[in-house]
N, C-alpha and C positions, 0 to 999 in steps of 0.2 A: 839532413833529413833523408831517411831511406825511402825507397820507391813506394812501399806499402803505406807508410805514414803520410807521404805526400798525396797519394791517391785518396786516402780517407779524408784528408783536408779538402781536396777538390770536391768530394761528394758532399761533405758537410756545408761547404760554401758555394754550392752549385750556382745559385742565382747571382751571388756576388761576383764570381768570375765571369759569368755570362754578361753581366751588365757593364763590364769594364770597357768594352769596345762598342758601345752604342754611339750613334751619330745624332746630331741635332735633328735630322730629318726622320729619325726612327719614330713611327707612331707608337703611342702608348696603348697596350692591351689592358682593358678593364674587364675583369671576369666576374660573372655571377655563377660560374661553373662550380658544381659540387666537387669536393676534394676526394671523392671516392675513386679508387683505382679502376683502371680499365679504359681502353680506347673506345671512343664513341663519337657520333655525329653531334655537332653543335650548330647553333644559329648565331649570326653576328650582324652587326650594323657598323658601317664605317662612317665616322664623322670627319670628313676630309678637312672641313674648315677649322676643326679643333684638334686635329692630329690624334684622334682616338679611335679605337676599335673596341666595341663592347660585345662581349660574348656570353652566351648562356646555354644551358642544357635545354631549356623550354622556351618555345616561341612566345607564348603568352607572357611569361615572366619578363622576357626581353622587351616586348612591346610596352608593358606596364612601366618598367623601369625608365624607358626612354620618354614616355609620355609624362611621367612625374618629373623628369629632368627638364621638361620643356621642349623636347625633341619630338615633333609629330612624325612618327615613322609609319609609312604605309607598308603593307605586306610586301610589295615588290622591292622595297629597299632593303629587305632582309635577305641575307645569303646563308649558305650552309658551308661548313668546313668540318675539320676533324680535330679532336683531341687525341693525341698519340701518347699512350702511357708507356714510359720507358721502364725496362726491368731494373735499371739503376741510373743514377745521374751520369751525365757525360763528364769526362775530364776535358780540359780546354783544347787538347789536340784533337778531340772528337767532335768539336762544335762544327755543325754544317756550314759550309761556305757558299755552295752552289745549290741550285734547285735540285739537281740530281742527287746531291747528298741528303737533302731533306726527304725526297721520295724513297731513297734507300733506307733511311732511318725509320720511315713510317711503315715499312713492310711488316706484315702482309696487307695492311690497309692500302688501298689504291687511291691516291689523291688526284689522279687524272680527271676523274669525273667532275671535279669541282673547278676546273680551270675555265676561264672565260677570256676571250680575246680582249686585250686592252685593260684588263682588270687584275690588280694584285690579289693574291690569295693569302690571308693570314692562317697560320697553322699553330695550334697550341700544343706544347709538349708538357707532360707532367711526370713527376717521379717522387718517390718517397725518400726522405732523408731522415737522419737520426733525430732531427728536431721537428719533423713534420713534413707534410706534402708541399711540393714546390712546383710552380709553373714557370716556363719560359716560352717566348714566342718568336716566330720568324714570319716575315712578310715576303712571300714569293712574288717577284716582279711579273707583271703580265706582259705578254708579247704585244708590242705596240700595234695599234690598229692600222697604222700607216703601212705596215708590211703586207696588208691584205687589200688595201684600197684599190690597187691596180691589178689585182689578180682576178680569179674567177669567183671569189667568195664575196658577193655584194651583201649577202645576209651573214653577218659575222657569227650569228648564233648557230650557223650550220657548219662551221669549221670543225672538222674531226678533232676530238680531244687528243688523239694520238699525234696529230700534227702539232698541236699546241705544246704537247709534252716534249716532243723532239726539239722544237724551236726554242723552248725555254730552259732546256736541261743545263746549259752552260751559263745561264744568267746568275749573277751574284745576288744572294738573298740579303735582306735587311734584318739584323738582329734587333729584337724589341724587348723593352722592359714590360713586365706584367705586374699590374696592381690588382689585388683582389678587392672587390667592392661588395661581396656578399655579406649578409648580416653577421654571420659568425666571426668574420674577420674584422669588420668595422667596429664591432662591439667586443673588445677583449682579445682580438687576434687569436680566436679559438680557445681561449682560456678563461672565459667568464661563464660560470655555471648557471647564473640566474637569467641569462638572456632568453632562453626558451620561454620562461615564465613571463618576463616583462613584455616580450613581443606579442603575446596573446592578450595582454591586458588592455582595457579601454578606459581612457580618461576623458571626462567632460570638463572643459574649461569655460567658466562663465566669467567674462572680463578679459579681453585680449589687449589691455593697455600695456603700459611700461612694465608693471610688475607681472601681470599674467603672461605676456609674451616671453619674458625672461624665464619664468617658471616652465613654460611649455618647451622652450628650446633646450633647457637643461634636461628635462625629462626625455625628450626625443634623443638627446645625446646619450642618455643612460640606457636607452633601448626600448622605451614604451612604444608599442607599435600601432595602436589604434586610438583615434581621437575624434572628439566632437567639440567644435569651437563655437562659442556664442558671444556675440557683441553687436550692438546696434549702431556704433559710432564709426565714423571714418577717421583715417589718420590725417592729422594736420601737421604743418611744417614744424612747429615747435616741439611736437611729440617726438620727432626723429632723434633728438639729442639724447634721449634715454630709452628709446624703444628699440627692439631688435630689427624693426623694419626701417628702411631709409627712404630717401628722396623718391625713388620710382613708385612708391606706394601712396604718396600723398593724395588725399581725397578718395582713396579706395577704402571700402569697409575693412575694419581691422581683422575680423574673423576670416573674411574671404582672402585678404592679402596674406595673413599669417599662414593660412592653409597652403597657398601657392608657394610661399617662400620655403616652408618646411619640406614640402614635397620635392621642390627643386634641389634643396641642399641635401636631403636624405631620401633619395628616390626608392629605396628599398622598403619604406614604410608601407604597412599593410593597407591602412585606410585612414582618411581624414575627411570628416564632414564639416561644413560650416553653416551656421544659422545666423544671418546678418540682421538680428533683431535683439532688442532688449530682453532680458530674462523675463520681465513682466509681461511680455507680449508673445511668448511662445505659444504655438498652437498645441492642441491635444496630441497630435501626432509627433510634434517635436519634443514635447515633454516625455512622451513614451520612449523616444529614442534616447533621451538624456537619462531616463531611469534605468536603462540597460548598461550604463557605465559601471565599472568597478569602483571608481572614485569620481566624485564631482568636486572640482576645485573652483572656489570663487576667489578672485584675486583683485583686491582694491576697488571693488564695486561699491555702490551706495548702500547705506543701511536698508533702504526700502527694497533694493534688489535682494540683499541677503535675507531679509525678512520673508519675502515671497518664496525664495528658494527653501528656506528653513521650514516654513509651514507646508509647502508642497511635499517636501521630502517626508514629513511626518505622516502624510496621508497615504503613503505607499505601503503595500504589503511587503515588498522587498525594499529595504532602505540602503542605498549605496552609502558608503562612508563619505561624509562631507568634510573637505579640508578648506577652511576659510582662512585667508591670509590678507594682511594689510600692514601698513606702516604708520607710525606716528609722525609728528611734525619733523620736517627736515630729514626724514628717513633715519633718524638716530636710534630708533627702536623698531623692531619688526615682530610680528606675531603670526603664528600658524597654529590653528586649532583643528584637531581631527575629531569629528563627531561620529561615534559608532552606534549602531542600533537606533534606539529611539531618543538618544540624547539630543538636546536642543540648544541652539545657539542663544536663544532668548533667556536661558537660565542665568547668564552672567552679564547681560546687557540691559541698560535702561530702555525705556520706551523710545528715547531719542537716539538709541544706538551707541551709547557710551558704555564701554566695558568697565567692570569694577576692578580691573587689574591694570589700569594705565600705568605706564612706566615713566612718563614725563608730564610735567605741568608747566604752563606758560602764562606769564602775567599779561594783562590786557595791553600793555605797552609794547609787546613784541608782536610784530606782524608775521603770522605763520602761514597766511594765505594771501596771495597777491592778486589784485584784479588787473587783467590785461587792459592796456590802454585802449580807450574808445569802445569797450564792450563790458559785459557783466561777467565774463568767464573768470573763474578763480583757479589758481594753480598753486601747488606747493613748490617752493624753491629748493629743489634738490636735484642731483644729477645721477647718472647711471652708476657711478662708483658707489655712491651712497646707498643705492637700491640693491646692489647685487647680493649682499649678504642676506638680506631678507628674502630674496628670490631663492637663494640656495637653501635657506632654512625651510621654506615651504616645499621645495622640490624634494629634499631629503625625507621630509615627513611623508610625502606621497609615496615615495619608493618604499619606505618602511611599511606603510599600509599595504601596498600591493604585494609585498613579499611576505605578508602575514606576521610581521614583527610588532605591529601595533594592534592589540586585540581589545583595548579599552580606550575610551576617549581621553585624549591628552592635549596639552597645549605646550608649545615651545616658543621661546622668545629669543630674539637677537638683541644683545646689549651693545650699542655702538660706542662712540667716543664721548666719555663723560666730560673731558676737557672742552670739546667743541660745544657740547650741550651748555656748559656754564658760560662759554664765550658768547653764545647766542642769546643768553638770558633765561634759559630754561632751568627747571629744578628736577633732579632725578628722584624717583620713588625709592623706597627703602631697598627694594629688590634690585634696583639698578646701582649696585655697589661696586662693580668692576666694569672695565671697558673691553670691547671686542670679545665677547663671550656668548655662547649659547647655553640656555638652561631649559629644563623640562619640568612640568608640573602635571599632576592629575587635573582633570577638568573640574572636579569638585573636591574640596578638602585638601589636606596635605601640602599646603604651600600657597594657597590663595590664587 
């Protein structure tokens, strides 16, 4: 390989070569920093207990990200540093080894003003490559405080930065891996054109149980950025086997707990509100907030709740699309209906809440709901794997609505395992003629 070809390979694989000599002690840089070129000042927070350094262009954005992550960051725990934008990527023999090398590479930016006695200083470097912008990081070691304890500087904040610079010049730096955690990278690694649209959309979820929580998490992972969660129940221990929430959230309201978990897992989310009440008990103010959503999803709630939601929605001058989702017995069939404009759920349901398009029937000899021992609670005997296809069905319908691909009311169904249906004693409807398939129908006519 000739020199020029090798150099181009180094440029193209800049971060890969950089990461080859990391040590287990190297902190992880997590950046919210915009990938626009140009050196500039940044804010950062060092999470020593987790071996992470989080960096951002904007102080408020950094504080919000940390708070969503469960890190209560006070203003004094934030520090400033620099992003140094390189005219081209380094080749391996140019990688800085000592603090003086980093300062030299940073010129004309002066890093001395960011030095503190006893504190390491993270510095972010960026460069454009043929496949896109890349960041690498170095952690400059701080001059140990012990070197000043017996001197004339009892107030370490008054040590001249020129002295710190001189004393640290020959110290070896720590090379660090950089992981981007900004929205554009998390969703599609800079190549998903729909993210700007989804980030601005607001979804109201009524029912944060097993089905609803799974739908919410899928939609958050798709990039939906704004949320309102409604549920009046707490999480119980047996819920955890098929809910996205686990043991730490037992006895916590589902809407409140789901909000906390989603923010912690996806701290770049714009906003999530939670109303820990049944949909039938929402206040006028809470209903007003719900009416501002782009889509309202009801997931596995009672027919009484869906009926209240359906009638209230019809009373609005602006009617958000209502996506109603539920599963049949044993989660062997799933439904998701998108109601657009003034279309009503009641059109296809009996007064008792039974749709005229059921996909399974069950003889009285088959127990489809089981009563918990010692109490009157009923539950359907199915697990998380049984449920996930119906959750994905509903989530995809919501995405299609948000992106403008569903302009008229539709219903979609998930047809599960016919063999298992027969094994359990159920009978499939005529439309349930294959297994493991999605189908779509108009809300009225054209396929029932």
